[in-house]
N, C-alpha and C positions, 0 to 999 in steps of 0.2 A: 728956789735953789734946792736941789735934791741932796739927800744924804749920801755920802760916798759909800760904796759897797765894802763891807769888811771881807777881805779876801784871805784872811788867815796869816798873812805875811809870807815870807819866802818859804818854799818847801824844803830847800836845802841851803840854809844860810851859810855864808862863808865869812870869816873874820880875817882881815888882812892887816898886817902890821907894816907900816911904811916908815922909813927913816928919811926925813927931809935933809937935804944937804946943809951943812954948817950947823946942825943941831945934834945934841948928844942923846936926846930922849926920843924914843919911838912914839909914833902916833897910831892909835888904833882906829881903823876905818872898817866899818861894817859894810859889807857888800850885800845889797838886797836886789840883785839882778837875777834874771832867770825866771823860771815858772813860779807862780804863787802856789800856796797850799790848795787854793780853790781849783787851780788848773790840774794839780796832781790828783786830787780827789776825783775830779770830773773824768780824767783819763782812766782811773781805776774803775769808776762806775761804768764808763763806756765799754770797757772790756767785758764787764759782767753782763751788760745788756746784749752785746753781740754773741756771748757764749750761750750755747744751749737754748733753753726755753725762754730766756730773758728777752730775746728779740721778738718772739711771737707775742709774749705778754705785753710788751710796750706797744706793738703794732695794734693789738686788739683793744687795748685800753685807751690809747691816745686817739681821740676823735679827729685830730688834725691830719692823720695819715691819708694821703690820696694816691698812693702808689708811685709818686714821683719825688716825694720830699723825705725819703728815709734818713739821709744824713742830717737834715735839720731836726727831725724828730729825735734821733739818737743824741745829738749834741745838746738840745734843750733839756731833755730828760736827764742826761748825765750832769749838767750844771745844776738842775733842780736838786738832784741827789747830793751833789757836792755842797750846795748852799745849806741843805738840811744837816749834813754832817758837821759843817763849820758852826752852825747855830747851836747844835747840841754840845759840841766841843767847847764853845765859848761859855755856855751855861755851866758846864762842869768846872771850868777854870774860874769863872766868876764866883761860884759857890765855894770853891776851895779857898779862895782868898778871904772869905768871911769867917773862917774857923778861928776860934780863940786860941790863946796860948795853951789851954788845957786840952786842945784837940777836939773840943765839942763844937758842934755847929751852932752858930748864933741864930736866934729867931728873928 
């Protein structure tokens, strides 16, 4: 069984409050639909690949390019960049959780 991919959660989370009939208290429901943070980062990375010299660089460096599969190359490189961004982001947040109450980093 493979480990599920950490996708960063929702890019733009929405919190909805619903009030059920015949109850006086509202119920908080977190909506996690729509694009993930991974999809959002990949879309931004794809824009940078297509802009200017990024496209030439990817085509020259990526040995899989055969003149026919440009969309596949851009998409896979954009998601590789998104995965790297999420991994770095996760490291930052994991490290910030280890700070002590004095604000100093634990070893």
